[in-house]
C-alpha positions in Angstrom: 40.9 176.5 68.9 43.8 174.4 67.8 43.8 172.7 64.5 43.1 168.9 65.1 45.8 167.7 62.5 49.0 167.1 64.4 51.4 167.5 61.6 54.4 166.3 63.9 55.5 162.7 65.1 56.5 164.2 68.2 53.5 166.2 69.4 49.9 165.5 69.5 46.6 167.4 70.4 45.1 166.7 73.6 42.1 168.0 75.8 44.2 169.8 78.4 42.9 171.0 81.8 43.9 174.4 82.9 42.2 175.2 86.3 39.1 173.6 87.4 35.5 174.0 88.6 33.8 173.3 85.2 34.5 172.1 81.5 35.5 175.6 80.6 38.9 174.7 82.1 39.4 172.3 79.2 41.2 173.3 76.1 42.6 171.4 72.9 46.3 172.1 73.1 49.3 170.8 71.1 51.6 168.9 73.6 54.3 166.3 73.5 53.4 162.7 72.5 53.9 160.4 75.4 57.2 158.2 75.3 57.0 154.8 75.2 58.7 153.1 78.0 60.0 149.6 78.0 56.8 148.4 79.7 54.1 150.4 78.0 52.0 150.3 75.0 51.5 153.4 72.8 47.9 153.6 71.4 46.5 155.7 68.6 43.2 156.5 70.3 40.0 156.0 68.2 37.6 156.5 71.0 37.5 157.6 75.0 34.7 158.0 77.2 33.8 160.2 80.0 33.6 158.6 83.5 32.6 160.0 86.9 36.2 160.0 88.2 37.0 162.4 85.3 34.6 164.9 85.8 35.1 165.1 89.8 38.7 165.6 88.9 37.9 168.4 86.6 35.6 169.9 89.3 37.4 169.3 92.1 40.7 170.3 90.6 41.5 173.1 93.5 41.2 170.1 96.1 43.0 167.7 94.0 45.9 170.1 93.7 45.8 171.1 97.6 46.1 167.6 98.5 49.1 167.0 96.1 50.9 169.9 97.7 50.5 168.6 100.9 51.9 165.3 100.0 54.6 167.3 98.2 54.1 165.6 94.8 54.9 167.5 91.7 52.1 169.4 89.8 51.3 167.5 86.6 52.4 169.6 83.5 49.7 169.8 81.0 47.2 167.4 83.0 45.0 165.3 80.6 42.1 163.4 81.9 40.7 160.3 80.7 41.0 156.6 81.3 38.7 154.6 79.1 40.6 153.9 75.6 39.9 152.1 72.3 42.5 152.4 69.4 45.4 150.8 67.4 48.6 149.9 68.8 51.3 152.4 67.5 54.3 151.2 69.1 55.3 148.8 72.1 58.3 149.0 74.6 60.6 146.1 74.5 59.2 144.4 77.4 55.8 144.0 76.0 55.0 140.5 74.5 51.3 140.1 74.1 50.8 143.1 71.9 52.3 144.3 68.9 51.7 147.4 66.4 48.5 147.3 64.4 46.7 145.6 67.1 43.1 146.6 68.0 42.6 147.2 71.8 40.4 148.4 74.3 40.9 149.0 78.0 42.3 151.7 80.4 45.1 153.9 79.4 46.8 157.1 80.7 45.7 160.7 79.6 43.1 159.0 77.1 41.5 162.4 75.9 44.4 162.8 73.5 45.3 161.4 70.0 47.8 159.1 71.6 47.8 157.5 75.2 49.7 155.0 76.9 48.9 151.7 78.7 50.2 148.4 79.6 49.6 144.7 78.9 47.7 144.5 82.4 45.3 147.2 81.1 44.8 146.5 77.6 43.4 143.4 75.6 42.5 142.8 72.2 39.0 144.6 71.1 36.1 142.3 70.4 35.2 142.2 67.0 31.4 142.6 67.5 32.2 145.8 69.2 33.0 149.1 67.2 35.6 151.3 68.5 33.0 153.8 70.0 31.5 151.0 72.0 35.0 149.3 72.9 35.9 152.9 74.1 33.1 153.1 76.7 33.7 149.8 78.2 36.8 149.3 80.7 36.1 151.4 83.5 32.3 151.1 84.1 32.1 147.4 82.9 35.2 146.2 85.5 33.7 148.4 88.1 30.2 146.5 87.7 31.8 143.1 87.7 34.0 143.6 90.6 31.2 145.5 92.6 28.8 142.3 91.9 31.1 139.2 91.5 34.2 140.1 94.2 32.4 142.3 96.7 28.8 141.4 96.6 29.8 137.8 96.0 26.5 137.3 93.8 25.7 133.8 93.2 23.0 132.2 90.8 19.4 132.4 92.2 20.1 135.6 94.4 18.0 138.7 94.1 20.1 141.9 93.0 19.0 145.6 93.3 20.8 148.0 90.9 20.2 151.5 92.1 21.0 153.9 89.4 20.7 151.4 86.7 20.7 154.2 84.0 24.2 155.5 84.4 27.7 153.8 82.8 28.3 151.4 85.7 24.4 150.7 86.3 23.7 149.6 82.5 26.4 147.2 82.8 25.7 145.9 86.1 22.2 145.1 84.9 23.8 142.9 82.3 26.5 141.2 84.3 24.2 140.7 87.4 22.1 138.7 84.7 25.1 136.9 83.6 26.0 135.8 86.9 22.6 134.2 87.3 21.0 136.7 89.5 17.2 137.9 89.6 17.8 141.6 89.0 15.8 144.8 89.9 16.9 147.9 88.2 16.0 151.3 89.5 16.4 154.3 87.3 14.4 157.4 86.4 11.6 157.9 83.7 13.9 159.4 80.9 16.3 156.2 81.3 13.4 153.7 81.2 13.8 153.3 77.1 17.7 152.7 77.6 17.6 150.3 80.6 14.4 148.2 79.3 16.4 146.3 76.7 19.2 145.3 78.9 17.3 142.3 80.5 16.4 143.2 84.2 13.4 141.2 85.6 12.0 144.2 87.3 12.4 147.6 86.1 11.3 150.5 88.7 11.0 154.4 88.0 11.9 156.0 91.2 10.0 158.9 90.3 6.9 157.0 90.3 7.4 154.5 92.9 9.7 154.2 96.0 11.3 150.6 95.5 11.9 150.4 99.4 8.1 150.4 100.1 7.9 147.0 98.3 7.9 143.8 100.5 10.9 142.3 98.3 14.2 142.1 100.2 17.7 141.7 98.6 20.8 139.7 98.7 22.8 142.4 97.1 22.2 146.2 96.3 24.9 147.9 93.9 24.2 151.6 94.6 25.7 153.7 92.0 23.5 156.7 92.1 24.7 157.6 95.8 21.6 159.8 96.2 19.7 157.5 99.1 20.8 157.5 102.5 22.8 154.3 103.5 20.2 153.4 106.2 17.4 153.1 103.5 19.3 151.0 101.4 20.1 148.6 104.1 16.7 148.2 105.0 16.0 146.8 101.8 18.6 143.8 102.5 17.9 140.5 103.9 20.0 139.5 107.1 23.7 139.4 105.9 23.0 140.9 102.6 25.8 143.1 101.1 25.6 146.7 100.2 28.3 147.8 97.6 28.6 151.5 96.7 30.4 152.1 93.3 29.3 155.7 92.6 29.7 159.2 94.0 26.7 161.9 93.4 27.3 164.5 90.8 26.2 167.1 93.3 27.9 167.5 96.6 31.4 167.6 95.3 34.2 166.2 97.4 32.9 167.1 100.6 29.9 164.8 99.8 32.0 162.2 98.7 34.1 162.2 101.7 31.1 162.4 104.2 29.4 159.3 102.4 32.8 157.2 102.5 33.0 158.0 106.3 29.4 156.8 106.9 30.1 153.8 105.0 33.5 153.1 107.1 31.5 153.6 110.3 28.8 151.2 109.3 31.2 148.6 108.3 33.8 148.9 110.8 31.9 149.9 113.8 28.4 148.3 113.3 29.8 145.4 111.6 27.4 145.6 108.5 28.5 144.3 105.0 28.9 148.0 103.4 31.6 148.2 100.8 33.0 151.3 98.9 35.7 150.6 96.4 37.5 151.9 93.4 37.8 149.4 90.7 41.3 148.2 89.5 41.7 147.4 86.2 43.4 144.1 85.2 43.8 141.8 82.3 41.9 138.8 83.7 38.7 140.9 84.3 39.0 142.4 80.9 39.3 139.0 79.3 36.3 137.8 81.4 34.3 140.8 79.9 35.7 140.1 76.6 34.2 136.6 76.7 30.8 138.0 78.0 30.8 140.4 75.1 31.8 137.7 72.5 28.9 135.7 73.8 26.4 138.5 73.3 25.7 138.7 77.0 27.0 142.4 77.6 27.2 145.4 75.4 27.8 149.0 76.2 24.9 151.3 76.1 25.8 154.7 74.3 23.9 158.0 75.2 26.0 160.4 72.8 29.1 160.8 71.0 30.8 163.9 70.5 33.8 164.5 67.9 37.1 165.4 69.4 37.0 169.0 68.5 34.0 169.0 70.8 35.4 166.9 73.6 35.0 169.7 76.1 31.3 169.7 75.2 31.3 165.9 76.0 32.8 166.6 79.4 30.0 169.5 80.0 27.3 167.3 79.2 28.3 164.3 81.2 28.8 166.9 84.3 25.6 168.5 83.8 23.7 165.2 84.9 22.0 165.2 81.5 24.1 162.1 80.4 22.6 158.8 80.2 24.8 155.5 80.1 28.0 156.3 78.4 29.2 159.5 76.7 32.0 159.0 74.1 34.6 161.1 72.6 35.2 159.8 69.0 38.8 160.9 67.5 38.7 162.0 63.9 
């Protein structure tokens, strides 16, 4: 165990990945603090969350490393995961104009499971006053993914019927709220243990998949956002109206990288060969979308759902909990 207090202006404590396969590969280590480039923002991290991409990178480290070697990319020294971040601006590069030291910010950064992380003006915006640092640190990746999936890829319009499959996860909990904000009639599908978490989010219909198969209903949907990635694509497609959109934003926790690649290949076939509206995408964090979410948050229409928080000294356990499949909504690492 490494003492949490840094005691130095040029080093910091970070959750460093040494190997892969499980959360056991993560260790608190003292490493160099990030250098603030001309276009970068240095943030003193107050909270950071665990996203699906993070635990897939931890679990699939060997495959990621093999791909990097094939592409002749240098192996990262002291790899630190984490993208979501909320904190206070410590310093800015000379080209940064919209943020200054002391600003409270949230958004996406680089290597955020650490005492300090960097981001850009494109990926960081002012933290909404009505959100705590913990809530803000749980927002960016999942909320932007839900927003882009529904608004941009599914092109949801007021009055349409939208199905959120996997509504109890990080993206799913945001998707229910954002779909309602876009004016849709929302059906949320999740498991029994998530019902109490999803019920307050405002879905018009809530389905417990352990008790009812939503596919056996007569209802058809203009758009389906699939976050769970546990149901065959053909079954999801059958629940759409003609011309409806199936947008896939998740990967199953089980099945590893092989499962992800297989599902991606199936989606590509359906889209390009069969001409169906099947989309898989990875969210791109940008300032406009963060500010759009900031407006929804300020209006009280969107708020992150938090399952558990872990202190930084237990950050490895936060990742283990999320990777185990027990985690609901958002799991957040909180700095001292």
